C-alpha positions in Angstrom: 126.2 156.5 40.6 127.6 155.3 43.9 125.0 157.3 45.9 122.1 155.8 43.8 123.5 152.3 44.5 123.6 152.9 48.2 120.1 154.3 48.1 118.9 151.3 46.2 120.6 148.9 48.6 119.1 150.7 51.6 115.7 150.6 50.1 116.0 146.9 49.3 117.0 146.1 52.9 114.0 148.1 54.3 111.7 146.4 51.9 113.0 143.0 52.9 112.7 143.8 56.6 109.1 145.0 56.1 108.3 141.8 54.2 109.7 139.6 56.9 107.9 141.5 59.6 104.6 141.1 57.7 105.2 137.4 57.1 106.0 136.8 60.8 102.8 138.7 61.8 100.7 136.7 59.4 102.1 133.4 60.6 101.5 134.4 64.2 97.8 135.2 63.4 97.4 131.9 61.6 98.9 130.1 64.7 96.4 131.9 67.0 93.5 130.7 64.8 94.8 127.1 64.8 95.6 127.1 68.6 92.1 126.2 69.9 91.8 123.3 67.4 95.2 122.0 68.4 94.4 122.2 72.1 91.2 120.3 71.6 93.1 117.6 69.6 95.7 117.4 72.3 93.1 117.0 75.0 91.4 114.3 73.0 94.7 112.5 72.6 95.4 112.7 76.3 91.9 111.3 77.1 92.4 108.4 74.7 95.8 107.6 76.1 94.5 107.7 79.7 91.6 105.4 78.8 94.1 103.0 77.1 96.3 103.0 80.3 93.2 102.2 82.4 92.2 99.4 80.2 95.7 97.9 80.3 95.7 98.2 84.0 92.5 96.3 84.3 93.8 93.6 81.9 97.0 93.3 83.9 95.1 92.9 87.2 92.9 90.3 85.6 95.9 88.3 84.3 97.6 88.6 87.7 94.5 87.2 89.4 94.3 84.3 86.9 98.0 83.5 87.4 97.5 83.5 91.2 94.5 81.1 90.8 96.4 78.7 88.6 99.4 78.8 90.9 97.3 78.1 94.0 95.6 75.2 92.3 98.9 73.7 91.2 100.4 74.1 94.6 97.4 72.5 96.4 98.8 69.0 95.9 102.5 69.8 96.1 104.3 70.7 99.3 107.5 71.4 97.4 105.7 73.8 95.1 104.1 75.6 98.0 107.5 76.1 99.6 108.9 77.4 96.3 106.0 79.8 96.0 106.5 81.1 99.5 110.2 81.7 98.8 109.3 83.6 95.6 106.8 85.7 97.5 109.4 86.5 100.2 112.1 87.4 97.6 109.6 89.5 95.7 108.8 91.6 98.8 112.5 92.0 99.6 113.3 92.9 96.0 110.6 95.5 95.9 108.4 93.8 93.3 105.4 93.8 95.6 103.7 96.6 97.5 103.8 96.3 101.3 101.5 97.7 104.0 102.1 97.8 107.8 103.4 99.7 110.7 106.5 101.9 110.6 107.5 105.5 110.5 107.4 108.5 108.3 110.5 110.7 108.1 110.1 114.0 106.4 113.0 116.4 105.6 112.7 119.7 103.7 114.6 122.6 102.3 115.0 125.7 104.5 112.6 128.5 104.3 115.4 131.0 104.9 117.2 132.6 102.0 120.9 132.2 101.9 123.0 135.3 102.4 125.5 134.4 99.6 125.3 132.4 96.4 128.0 130.0 97.6 126.0 128.8 100.6 122.8 128.2 98.7 123.3 124.4 98.7 123.6 124.5 102.5 120.0 125.6 102.7 118.7 122.7 100.6 118.5 119.0 101.0 121.2 117.3 98.9 121.5 113.7 97.6 124.1 112.9 100.2 121.6 113.9 102.9 119.0 111.5 101.6 121.6 108.8 101.2 122.6 109.2 104.9 119.0 109.0 106.0 118.3 105.9 103.9 121.4 104.2 105.3 120.2 105.1 108.8 116.7 103.6 108.4 118.1 100.4 106.8 120.5 100.0 109.7 117.6 100.6 112.1 115.8 97.5 110.7 113.6 98.8 107.9 111.8 96.2 105.8 110.7 98.4 103.0 111.3 102.1 102.1 109.9 104.6 99.7 110.9 108.2 99.0 108.1 110.4 97.7 106.4 107.3 96.4 109.5 105.8 94.8 110.4 102.4 96.1 114.0 102.1 97.4 115.8 98.8 96.8 119.4 97.6 96.6 119.8 98.9 93.0 118.2 102.3 93.7 120.4 105.3 92.8 120.0 108.6 94.7 121.8 111.2 92.7 122.0 115.0 92.3 121.1 116.4 88.8 121.5 120.2 89.0 119.1 121.5 91.6 117.0 118.3 91.6 117.5 115.0 93.3 116.8 111.8 91.3 115.5 108.6 93.0 115.5 105.6 90.6 116.3 108.2 87.9 113.0 110.1 88.5 113.0 113.6 90.0 111.7 114.2 93.5 111.3 117.5 95.3 111.2 119.0 98.8 109.6 118.0 101.1 111.2 114.5 100.9 108.9 111.9 102.6 110.5 108.6 103.6 107.9 106.0 104.4 109.5 103.1 106.2 107.8 99.7 107.0 109.0 97.8 110.1 108.8 97.7 113.9 107.7 101.3 114.5 109.0 101.8 118.1 112.4 100.2 117.4 112.7 102.1 114.1 111.8 105.4 115.7 114.2 104.9 118.6 117.2 103.8 116.5 116.7 106.4 113.8 116.4 109.2 116.4 119.7 108.1 117.9 121.5 107.9 114.5 124.3 110.1 113.4 122.2 111.3 110.4 119.4 112.5 112.8 121.9 114.3 115.0 123.3 116.1 112.0 119.9 117.2 110.9 119.2 118.6 114.3 122.3 120.8 114.0 121.4 121.8 110.4 117.9 122.7 111.5 119.3 125.1 114.0 121.9 126.6 111.7 120.3 126.5 108.3 116.6 125.9 109.0 116.4 122.5 107.3 113.2 120.6 108.2 113.2 117.3 110.0 110.1 115.5 111.3 109.8 111.9 112.5 106.4 110.2 113.2 105.2 106.6 113.6 102.3 105.1 111.9 100.2 101.9 112.1 99.0 101.5 108.5 101.6 102.8 106.1 101.9 101.9 102.4 105.0 101.4 100.3 104.4 100.8 96.6 106.1 98.2 94.4 109.1 99.1 92.4 107.6 98.1 89.1 109.4 96.1 86.4 112.8 95.1 87.5 115.7 97.1 85.9 117.9 95.5 83.2 121.3 94.9 84.8 124.6 94.7 82.9 127.5 92.7 84.2 131.1 93.2 83.5 133.1 90.4 81.8 136.8 89.9 81.1 137.9 91.1 77.7 138.7 88.3 75.3 141.7 88.6 73.1 
């Protein structure tokens, strides 16, 4: 009796395994048949969303133009309002709310092409967040008026942080090569950045680890706007 019970149990297990295998195969076949239709639906959804974004962009630009027209008309008869508008424009540029174009320099740093010998020294062959922070501090001290890293505007509230193997700028990932576009007096910027401690360190790291470092000046560089300002939280005393 015990032998028959074991045989029955083994047969039941084999039957269950066969049933599950057949069900999984059938489900996979059904998914394969539905895949083309899902892909077409996804592509259509992406196209609709992209069109909606373009429409919103056009509407935003039209509203900005209308706002500028109304503002200029209102300021035509008021010197005080014109001064206020000029101050707002200046602060918007400093705060990164407006795109800027002009002369400056492009500073590009990149990970090494050499493979590390040991796992422990892998980080030495890659650009780290502290390296970008040092370079950003150097260009600000050199007189930068506006800076962007891989198209991400850098302002007073910008965070440059390491997240695993990636570097985040304004909480968005950027990758090597890291391209710093700096608006300002190009000759002065290039001279002062080249003499900075950060540049000297990169020269050593380039020789030892193979990190890339390239500095070039430009006459018509573009730094994008930051976008909507971040929501800032302020600490306050606890009330008891």
